[in-house]
N, CA, C and O atoms as a Maestro MAE file, in Angstrom:
{
 s_m_m2io_version
 :::
 2.0.0
}

f_m_ct {
 s_m_title
 :::
 protein
 m_atom[252] {
  # First column is atom index #
  i_m_mmod_type
  r_m_x_coord
  r_m_y_coord
  r_m_z_coord
  i_m_residue_number
  s_m_chain_name
  s_m_pdb_residue_name
  s_m_pdb_atom_name
  i_m_atomic_number
  :::
  1 25 38.782 -19.144 -55.993 1 A "MET " " N  " 7
  2 3 39.997 -18.598 -56.569 1 A "MET " " CA " 6
  3 2 39.735 -18.260 -58.026 1 A "MET " " C  " 6
  4 15 39.171 -19.073 -58.759 1 A "MET " " O  " 8
  5 25 40.136 -17.072 -58.452 2 A "SER " " N  " 7
  6 3 39.871 -16.672 -59.826 2 A "SER " " CA " 6
  7 2 40.865 -17.325 -60.767 2 A "SER " " C  " 6
  8 15 42.001 -17.623 -60.397 2 A "SER " " O  " 8
  9 25 40.409 -17.541 -61.996 3 A "SER " " N  " 7
  10 3 41.290 -18.167 -62.972 3 A "SER " " CA " 6
  11 2 42.197 -17.126 -63.593 3 A "SER " " C  " 6
  12 15 41.780 -15.987 -63.800 3 A "SER " " O  " 8
  13 25 43.435 -17.499 -63.895 4 A "PRO " " N  " 7
  14 3 44.363 -16.542 -64.486 4 A "PRO " " CA " 6
  15 2 43.936 -16.164 -65.894 4 A "PRO " " C  " 6
  16 15 43.335 -16.965 -66.610 4 A "PRO " " O  " 8
  17 25 44.245 -14.958 -66.275 5 A "GLN " " N  " 7
  18 3 43.930 -14.476 -67.606 5 A "GLN " " CA " 6
  19 2 45.136 -14.737 -68.497 5 A "GLN " " C  " 6
  20 15 46.159 -14.063 -68.375 5 A "GLN " " O  " 8
  21 25 45.020 -15.717 -69.396 6 A "THR " " N  " 7
  22 3 46.153 -16.042 -70.240 6 A "THR " " CA " 6
  23 2 45.913 -15.675 -71.690 6 A "THR " " C  " 6
  24 15 46.862 -15.662 -72.474 6 A "THR " " O  " 8
  25 25 44.675 -15.374 -72.081 7 A "SER " " N  " 7
  26 3 44.384 -15.123 -73.482 7 A "SER " " CA " 6
  27 2 44.806 -13.733 -73.934 7 A "SER " " C  " 6
  28 15 45.032 -13.527 -75.127 7 A "SER " " O  " 8
  29 25 44.920 -12.766 -73.016 8 A "ALA " " N  " 7
  30 3 45.298 -11.412 -73.385 8 A "ALA " " CA " 6
  31 2 46.549 -11.005 -72.617 8 A "ALA " " C  " 6
  32 15 46.450 -10.456 -71.520 8 A "ALA " " O  " 8
  33 25 47.734 -11.272 -73.187 9 A "PRO " " N  " 7
  34 3 48.958 -10.904 -72.477 9 A "PRO " " CA " 6
  35 2 49.052 -9.388 -72.328 9 A "PRO " " C  " 6
  36 15 48.456 -8.631 -73.094 9 A "PRO " " O  " 8
  37 25 49.805 -8.974 -71.336 10 A "LEU " " N  " 7
  38 3 49.987 -7.543 -71.103 10 A "LEU " " CA " 6
  39 2 50.826 -6.921 -72.202 10 A "LEU " " C  " 6
  40 15 51.778 -7.523 -72.700 10 A "LEU " " O  " 8
  41 25 50.462 -5.730 -72.562 11 A "ASP " " N  " 7
  42 3 51.230 -4.951 -73.525 11 A "ASP " " CA " 6
  43 2 52.590 -4.625 -72.894 11 A "ASP " " C  " 6
  44 15 52.631 -4.078 -71.791 11 A "ASP " " O  " 8
  45 25 53.688 -4.943 -73.557 12 A "PRO " " N  " 7
  46 3 55.018 -4.662 -72.996 12 A "PRO " " CA " 6
  47 2 55.219 -3.184 -72.656 12 A "PRO " " C  " 6
  48 15 55.947 -2.862 -71.718 12 A "PRO " " O  " 8
  49 25 54.584 -2.291 -73.403 13 A "ARG " " N  " 7
  50 3 54.701 -0.856 -73.101 13 A "ARG " " CA " 6
  51 2 54.048 -0.536 -71.768 13 A "ARG " " C  " 6
  52 15 54.565 0.270 -70.996 13 A "ARG " " O  " 8
  53 25 52.906 -1.169 -71.496 14 A "LEU " " N  " 7
  54 3 52.231 -0.962 -70.219 14 A "LEU " " CA " 6
  55 2 53.092 -1.502 -69.083 14 A "LEU " " C  " 6
  56 15 53.272 -0.848 -68.056 14 A "LEU " " O  " 8
  57 25 53.610 -2.687 -69.282 15 A "LEU " " N  " 7
  58 3 54.453 -3.306 -68.256 15 A "LEU " " CA " 6
  59 2 55.687 -2.450 -67.958 15 A "LEU " " C  " 6
  60 15 56.152 -2.411 -66.819 15 A "LEU " " O  " 8
  61 25 56.209 -1.777 -68.959 16 A "SER " " N  " 7
  62 3 57.419 -0.966 -68.756 16 A "SER " " CA " 6
  63 2 57.155 0.276 -67.914 16 A "SER " " C  " 6
  64 15 58.098 0.830 -67.349 16 A "SER " " O  " 8
  65 25 55.912 0.736 -67.807 17 A "VAL " " N  " 7
  66 3 55.629 1.946 -67.020 17 A "VAL " " CA " 6
  67 2 54.990 1.647 -65.671 17 A "VAL " " C  " 6
  68 15 54.941 2.527 -64.812 17 A "VAL " " O  " 8
  69 25 54.503 0.436 -65.466 18 A "LEU " " N  " 7
  70 3 53.881 0.087 -64.188 18 A "LEU " " CA " 6
  71 2 54.929 -0.134 -63.110 18 A "LEU " " C  " 6
  72 15 55.978 -0.725 -63.366 18 A "LEU " " O  " 8
  73 25 54.644 0.341 -61.906 19 A "VAL " " N  " 7
  74 3 55.482 0.091 -60.741 19 A "VAL " " CA " 6
  75 2 54.575 -0.338 -59.598 19 A "VAL " " C  " 6
  76 15 53.359 -0.149 -59.650 19 A "VAL " " O  " 8
  77 25 55.170 -0.907 -58.583 20 A "CYS " " N  " 7
  78 3 54.423 -1.303 -57.397 20 A "CYS " " CA " 6
  79 2 53.850 -0.046 -56.733 20 A "CYS " " C  " 6
  80 15 54.591 0.907 -56.493 20 A "CYS " " O  " 8
  81 25 52.549 -0.026 -56.432 21 A "PRO " " N  " 7
  82 3 51.976 1.155 -55.787 21 A "PRO " " CA " 6
  83 2 52.432 1.339 -54.340 21 A "PRO " " C  " 6
  84 15 52.274 2.423 -53.778 21 A "PRO " " O  " 8
  85 25 52.991 0.302 -53.736 22 A "VAL " " N  " 7
  86 3 53.441 0.378 -52.348 22 A "VAL " " CA " 6
  87 2 54.891 0.863 -52.276 22 A "VAL " " C  " 6
  88 15 55.203 1.794 -51.533 22 A "VAL " " O  " 8
  89 25 55.777 0.226 -53.055 23 A "THR " " N  " 7
  90 3 57.208 0.538 -52.967 23 A "THR " " CA " 6
  91 2 57.719 1.415 -54.105 23 A "THR " " C  " 6
  92 15 58.824 1.952 -54.029 23 A "THR " " O  " 8
  93 25 56.923 1.559 -55.152 24 A "LYS " " N  " 7
  94 3 57.335 2.255 -56.396 24 A "LYS " " CA " 6
  95 2 58.470 1.511 -57.090 24 A "LYS " " C  " 6
  96 15 59.162 2.074 -57.939 24 A "LYS " " O  " 8
  97 25 58.658 0.242 -56.725 25 A "GLY " " N  " 7
  98 3 59.701 -0.588 -57.317 25 A "GLY " " CA " 6
  99 2 59.195 -1.369 -58.516 25 A "GLY " " C  " 6
  100 15 58.024 -1.264 -58.881 25 A "GLY " " O  " 8
  101 25 60.077 -2.155 -59.132 26 A "PRO " " N  " 7
  102 3 59.733 -2.897 -60.341 26 A "PRO " " CA " 6
  103 2 58.760 -4.049 -60.061 26 A "PRO " " C  " 6
  104 15 58.655 -4.557 -58.945 26 A "PRO " " O  " 8
  105 25 58.060 -4.432 -61.126 27 A "LEU " " N  " 7
  106 3 57.133 -5.560 -61.075 27 A "LEU " " CA " 6
  107 2 57.596 -6.629 -62.051 27 A "LEU " " C  " 6
  108 15 58.190 -6.331 -63.088 27 A "LEU " " O  " 8
  109 25 57.313 -7.878 -61.703 28 A "ILE " " N  " 7
  110 3 57.643 -9.013 -62.558 28 A "ILE " " CA " 6
  111 2 56.336 -9.630 -63.030 28 A "ILE " " C  " 6
  112 15 55.459 -9.935 -62.222 28 A "ILE " " O  " 8
  113 25 56.207 -9.811 -64.336 29 A "TYR " " N  " 7
  114 3 54.996 -10.374 -64.925 29 A "TYR " " CA " 6
  115 2 55.063 -11.895 -64.863 29 A "TYR " " C  " 6
  116 15 55.939 -12.510 -65.471 29 A "TYR " " O  " 8
  117 25 54.135 -12.496 -64.128 30 A "ASP " " N  " 7
  118 3 54.009 -13.954 -64.071 30 A "ASP " " CA " 6
  119 2 52.824 -14.337 -64.951 30 A "ASP " " C  " 6
  120 15 51.674 -14.321 -64.511 30 A "ASP " " O  " 8
  121 25 53.126 -14.682 -66.201 31 A "ARG " " N  " 7
  122 3 52.081 -14.978 -67.180 31 A "ARG " " CA " 6
  123 2 51.239 -16.181 -66.758 31 A "ARG " " C  " 6
  124 15 50.017 -16.155 -66.898 31 A "ARG " " O  " 8
  125 25 51.875 -17.230 -66.245 32 A "GLU " " N  " 7
  126 3 51.141 -18.440 -65.852 32 A "GLU " " CA " 6
  127 2 50.129 -18.167 -64.753 32 A "GLU " " C  " 6
  128 15 49.000 -18.655 -64.805 32 A "GLU " " O  " 8
  129 25 50.536 -17.382 -63.753 33 A "ALA " " N  " 7
  130 3 49.646 -17.088 -62.625 33 A "ALA " " CA " 6
  131 2 48.716 -15.916 -62.925 33 A "ALA " " C  " 6
  132 15 47.733 -15.710 -62.213 33 A "ALA " " O  " 8
  133 25 49.016 -15.147 -63.973 34 A "GLY " " N  " 7
  134 3 48.207 -13.979 -64.291 34 A "GLY " " CA " 6
  135 2 48.331 -12.900 -63.236 34 A "GLY " " C  " 6
  136 15 47.339 -12.321 -62.795 34 A "GLY " " O  " 8
  137 25 49.590 -12.636 -62.832 35 A "GLU " " N  " 7
  138 3 49.844 -11.677 -61.760 35 A "GLU " " CA " 6
  139 2 51.068 -10.827 -62.062 35 A "GLU " " C  " 6
  140 15 51.935 -11.203 -62.852 35 A "GLU " " O  " 8
  141 25 51.111 -9.683 -61.416 36 A "LEU " " N  " 7
  142 3 52.310 -8.859 -61.390 36 A "LEU " " CA " 6
  143 2 52.872 -8.949 -59.986 36 A "LEU " " C  " 6
  144 15 52.177 -8.667 -59.010 36 A "LEU " " O  " 8
  145 25 54.129 -9.341 -59.888 37 A "ILE " " N  " 7
  146 3 54.768 -9.618 -58.605 37 A "ILE " " CA " 6
  147 2 55.664 -8.452 -58.199 37 A "ILE " " C  " 6
  148 15 56.477 -7.970 -58.987 37 A "ILE " " O  " 8
  149 25 55.499 -8.009 -56.956 38 A "SER " " N  " 7
  150 3 56.412 -7.041 -56.352 38 A "SER " " CA " 6
  151 2 57.176 -7.785 -55.264 38 A "SER " " C  " 6
  152 15 56.643 -8.040 -54.184 38 A "SER " " O  " 8
  153 25 58.419 -8.129 -55.553 39 A "ARG " " N  " 7
  154 3 59.219 -8.861 -54.555 39 A "ARG " " CA " 6
  155 2 59.522 -7.986 -53.347 39 A "ARG " " C  " 6
  156 15 59.556 -8.475 -52.217 39 A "ARG " " O  " 8
  157 25 59.744 -6.686 -53.580 40 A "GLN " " N  " 7
  158 3 60.052 -5.772 -52.473 40 A "GLN " " CA " 6
  159 2 58.900 -5.700 -51.478 40 A "GLN " " C  " 6
  160 15 59.128 -5.702 -50.268 40 A "GLN " " O  " 8
  161 25 57.667 -5.638 -51.973 41 A "ALA " " N  " 7
  162 3 56.498 -5.527 -51.095 41 A "ALA " " CA " 6
  163 2 55.973 -6.894 -50.662 41 A "ALA " " C  " 6
  164 15 55.190 -6.982 -49.715 41 A "ALA " " O  " 8
  165 25 56.397 -7.968 -51.349 42 A "GLY " " N  " 7
  166 3 55.876 -9.294 -51.045 42 A "GLY " " CA " 6
  167 2 54.417 -9.431 -51.428 42 A "GLY " " C  " 6
  168 15 53.632 -10.074 -50.730 42 A "GLY " " O  " 8
  169 25 54.055 -8.803 -52.573 43 A "LEU " " N  " 7
  170 3 52.670 -8.817 -53.027 43 A "LEU " " CA " 6
  171 2 52.576 -9.285 -54.469 43 A "LEU " " C  " 6
  172 15 53.488 -9.077 -55.269 43 A "LEU " " O  " 8
  173 25 51.451 -9.923 -54.784 44 A "ALA " " N  " 7
  174 3 51.139 -10.335 -56.150 44 A "ALA " " CA " 6
  175 2 49.827 -9.665 -56.535 44 A "ALA " " C  " 6
  176 15 48.784 -9.938 -55.941 44 A "ALA " " O  " 8
  177 25 49.885 -8.787 -57.533 45 A "PHE " " N  " 7
  178 3 48.709 -8.058 -57.992 45 A "PHE " " CA " 6
  179 2 48.038 -8.836 -59.123 45 A "PHE " " C  " 6
  180 15 48.710 -9.228 -60.077 45 A "PHE " " O  " 8
  181 25 46.738 -9.065 -59.034 46 A "PRO " " N  " 7
  182 3 46.053 -9.855 -60.057 46 A "PRO " " CA " 6
  183 2 45.888 -9.087 -61.363 46 A "PRO " " C  " 6
  184 15 45.874 -7.856 -61.392 46 A "PRO " " O  " 8
  185 25 45.764 -9.856 -62.438 47 A "ILE " " N  " 7
  186 3 45.422 -9.290 -63.744 47 A "ILE " " CA " 6
  187 2 44.078 -9.898 -64.105 47 A "ILE " " C  " 6
  188 15 43.956 -11.115 -64.248 47 A "ILE " " O  " 8
  189 25 43.070 -9.050 -64.251 48 A "ARG " " N  " 7
  190 3 41.713 -9.513 -64.556 48 A "ARG " " CA " 6
  191 2 41.284 -8.976 -65.909 48 A "ARG " " C  " 6
  192 15 41.305 -7.767 -66.142 48 A "ARG " " O  " 8
  193 25 40.898 -9.872 -66.794 49 A "ASP " " N  " 7
  194 3 40.475 -9.500 -68.148 49 A "ASP " " CA " 6
  195 2 41.530 -8.651 -68.856 49 A "ASP " " C  " 6
  196 15 41.208 -7.723 -69.597 49 A "ASP " " O  " 8
  197 25 42.803 -8.993 -68.609 50 A "GLY " " N  " 7
  198 3 43.901 -8.293 -69.254 50 A "GLY " " CA " 6
  199 2 44.259 -6.961 -68.625 50 A "GLY " " C  " 6
  200 15 45.105 -6.235 -69.147 50 A "GLY " " O  " 8
  201 25 43.615 -6.627 -67.491 51 A "ILE " " N  " 7
  202 3 43.854 -5.344 -66.826 51 A "ILE " " CA " 6
  203 2 44.474 -5.580 -65.455 51 A "ILE " " C  " 6
  204 15 43.889 -6.282 -64.630 51 A "ILE " " O  " 8
  205 25 45.654 -5.005 -65.197 52 A "PRO " " N  " 7
  206 3 46.271 -5.150 -63.877 52 A "PRO " " CA " 6
  207 2 45.451 -4.416 -62.812 52 A "PRO " " C  " 6
  208 15 45.057 -3.266 -63.004 52 A "PRO " " O  " 8
  209 25 45.204 -5.084 -61.705 53 A "VAL " " N  " 7
  210 3 44.501 -4.476 -60.575 53 A "VAL " " CA " 6
  211 2 45.576 -4.087 -59.557 53 A "VAL " " C  " 6
  212 15 46.081 -4.929 -58.814 53 A "VAL " " O  " 8
  213 25 45.910 -2.810 -59.538 54 A "MET " " N  " 7
  214 3 47.058 -2.337 -58.767 54 A "MET " " CA " 6
  215 2 46.660 -1.783 -57.394 54 A "MET " " C  " 6
  216 15 47.266 -0.827 -56.911 54 A "MET " " O  " 8
  217 25 45.663 -2.371 -56.779 55 A "LEU " " N  " 7
  218 3 45.217 -1.956 -55.450 55 A "LEU " " CA " 6
  219 2 45.829 -2.877 -54.403 55 A "LEU " " C  " 6
  220 15 45.659 -4.093 -54.485 55 A "LEU " " O  " 8
  221 25 46.535 -2.326 -53.421 56 A "PRO " " N  " 7
  222 3 47.153 -3.179 -52.403 56 A "PRO " " CA " 6
  223 2 46.159 -4.103 -51.702 56 A "PRO " " C  " 6
  224 15 46.514 -5.224 -51.338 56 A "PRO " " O  " 8
  225 25 44.920 -3.647 -51.507 57 A "GLU " " N  " 7
  226 3 43.930 -4.493 -50.843 57 A "GLU " " CA " 6
  227 2 43.459 -5.652 -51.722 57 A "GLU " " C  " 6
  228 15 42.862 -6.598 -51.208 57 A "GLU " " O  " 8
  229 25 43.710 -5.605 -53.016 58 A "GLU " " N  " 7
  230 3 43.359 -6.698 -53.938 58 A "GLU " " CA " 6
  231 2 44.522 -7.687 -54.120 58 A "GLU " " C  " 6
  232 15 44.328 -8.785 -54.643 58 A "GLU " " O  " 8
  233 25 45.715 -7.297 -53.693 59 A "ALA " " N  " 7
  234 3 46.902 -8.140 -53.885 59 A "ALA " " CA " 6
  235 2 46.934 -9.240 -52.832 59 A "ALA " " C  " 6
  236 15 46.363 -9.117 -51.749 59 A "ALA " " O  " 8
  237 25 47.626 -10.324 -53.193 60 A "ARG " " N  " 7
  238 3 47.812 -11.390 -52.214 60 A "ARG " " CA " 6
  239 2 49.256 -11.351 -51.712 60 A "ARG " " C  " 6
  240 15 50.181 -10.980 -52.435 60 A "ARG " " O  " 8
  241 25 49.413 -11.745 -50.452 61 A "GLN " " N  " 7
  242 3 50.751 -11.802 -49.839 61 A "GLN " " CA " 6
  243 2 51.517 -12.991 -50.411 61 A "GLN " " C  " 6
  244 15 50.954 -14.070 -50.595 61 A "GLN " " O  " 8
  245 25 52.786 -12.791 -50.686 62 A "ILE " " N  " 7
  246 3 53.654 -13.885 -51.117 62 A "ILE " " CA " 6
  247 2 54.868 -13.920 -50.192 62 A "ILE " " C  " 6
  248 15 55.203 -12.937 -49.532 62 A "ILE " " O  " 8
  249 25 55.507 -15.074 -50.168 63 A "SER " " N  " 7
  250 3 56.692 -15.186 -49.308 63 A "SER " " CA " 6
  251 2 57.964 -15.106 -50.112 63 A "SER " " C  " 6
  252 15 59.056 -15.183 -49.549 63 A "SER " " O  " 8
  :::
 }
 m_bond[251] {
  # First column is bond index #
  i_m_from
  i_m_to
  i_m_order
  :::
  1 1 2 1
  2 2 3 1
  3 3 4 2
  4 3 5 1
  5 5 6 1
  6 6 7 1
  7 7 8 2
  8 7 9 1
  9 9 10 1
  10 10 11 1
  11 11 12 2
  12 11 13 1
  13 13 14 1
  14 14 15 1
  15 15 16 2
  16 15 17 1
  17 17 18 1
  18 18 19 1
  19 19 20 2
  20 19 21 1
  21 21 22 1
  22 22 23 1
  23 23 24 2
  24 23 25 1
  25 25 26 1
  26 26 27 1
  27 27 28 2
  28 27 29 1
  29 29 30 1
  30 30 31 1
  31 31 32 2
  32 31 33 1
  33 33 34 1
  34 34 35 1
  35 35 36 2
  36 35 37 1
  37 37 38 1
  38 38 39 1
  39 39 40 2
  40 39 41 1
  41 41 42 1
  42 42 43 1
  43 43 44 2
  44 43 45 1
  45 45 46 1
  46 46 47 1
  47 47 48 2
  48 47 49 1
  49 49 50 1
  50 50 51 1
  51 51 52 2
  52 51 53 1
  53 53 54 1
  54 54 55 1
  55 55 56 2
  56 55 57 1
  57 57 58 1
  58 58 59 1
  59 59 60 2
  60 59 61 1
  61 61 62 1
  62 62 63 1
  63 63 64 2
  64 63 65 1
  65 65 66 1
  66 66 67 1
  67 67 68 2
  68 67 69 1
  69 69 70 1
  70 70 71 1
  71 71 72 2
  72 71 73 1
  73 73 74 1
  74 74 75 1
  75 75 76 2
  76 75 77 1
  77 77 78 1
  78 78 79 1
  79 79 80 2
  80 79 81 1
  81 81 82 1
  82 82 83 1
  83 83 84 2
  84 83 85 1
  85 85 86 1
  86 86 87 1
  87 87 88 2
  88 87 89 1
  89 89 90 1
  90 90 91 1
  91 91 92 2
  92 91 93 1
  93 93 94 1
  94 94 95 1
  95 95 96 2
  96 95 97 1
  97 97 98 1
  98 98 99 1
  99 99 100 2
  100 99 101 1
  101 101 102 1
  102 102 103 1
  103 103 104 2
  104 103 105 1
  105 105 106 1
  106 106 107 1
  107 107 108 2
  108 107 109 1
  109 109 110 1
  110 110 111 1
  111 111 112 2
  112 111 113 1
  113 113 114 1
  114 114 115 1
  115 115 116 2
  116 115 117 1
  117 117 118 1
  118 118 119 1
  119 119 120 2
  120 119 121 1
  121 121 122 1
  122 122 123 1
  123 123 124 2
  124 123 125 1
  125 125 126 1
  126 126 127 1
  127 127 128 2
  128 127 129 1
  129 129 130 1
  130 130 131 1
  131 131 132 2
  132 131 133 1
  133 133 134 1
  134 134 135 1
  135 135 136 2
  136 135 137 1
  137 137 138 1
  138 138 139 1
  139 139 140 2
  140 139 141 1
  141 141 142 1
  142 142 143 1
  143 143 144 2
  144 143 145 1
  145 145 146 1
  146 146 147 1
  147 147 148 2
  148 147 149 1
  149 149 150 1
  150 150 151 1
  151 151 152 2
  152 151 153 1
  153 153 154 1
  154 154 155 1
  155 155 156 2
  156 155 157 1
  157 157 158 1
  158 158 159 1
  159 159 160 2
  160 159 161 1
  161 161 162 1
  162 162 163 1
  163 163 164 2
  164 163 165 1
  165 165 166 1
  166 166 167 1
  167 167 168 2
  168 167 169 1
  169 169 170 1
  170 170 171 1
  171 171 172 2
  172 171 173 1
  173 173 174 1
  174 174 175 1
  175 175 176 2
  176 175 177 1
  177 177 178 1
  178 178 179 1
  179 179 180 2
  180 179 181 1
  181 181 182 1
  182 182 183 1
  183 183 184 2
  184 183 185 1
  185 185 186 1
  186 186 187 1
  187 187 188 2
  188 187 189 1
  189 189 190 1
  190 190 191 1
  191 191 192 2
  192 191 193 1
  193 193 194 1
  194 194 195 1
  195 195 196 2
  196 195 197 1
  197 197 198 1
  198 198 199 1
  199 199 200 2
  200 199 201 1
  201 201 202 1
  202 202 203 1
  203 203 204 2
  204 203 205 1
  205 205 206 1
  206 206 207 1
  207 207 208 2
  208 207 209 1
  209 209 210 1
  210 210 211 1
  211 211 212 2
  212 211 213 1
  213 213 214 1
  214 214 215 1
  215 215 216 2
  216 215 217 1
  217 217 218 1
  218 218 219 1
  219 219 220 2
  220 219 221 1
  221 221 222 1
  222 222 223 1
  223 223 224 2
  224 223 225 1
  225 225 226 1
  226 226 227 1
  227 227 228 2
  228 227 229 1
  229 229 230 1
  230 230 231 1
  231 231 232 2
  232 231 233 1
  233 233 234 1
  234 234 235 1
  235 235 236 2
  236 235 237 1
  237 237 238 1
  238 238 239 1
  239 239 240 2
  240 239 241 1
  241 241 242 1
  242 242 243 1
  243 243 244 2
  244 243 245 1
  245 245 246 1
  246 246 247 1
  247 247 248 2
  248 247 249 1
  249 249 250 1
  250 250 251 1
  251 251 252 2
  :::
 }
}
């Protein structure tokens, strides 16, 4: 399991323009887990080295 990236928080401007690539809906930034959450899609997209990985195949399923 990869460790969350906590040293480089996401730029709020970047977060304001990112949407879920599956639903085009809003994302929630989970700083502790180092993920962007799409509740509509039930996916958590990882943030690696301060960069969001917005590929559905890289996301983990959430309930």
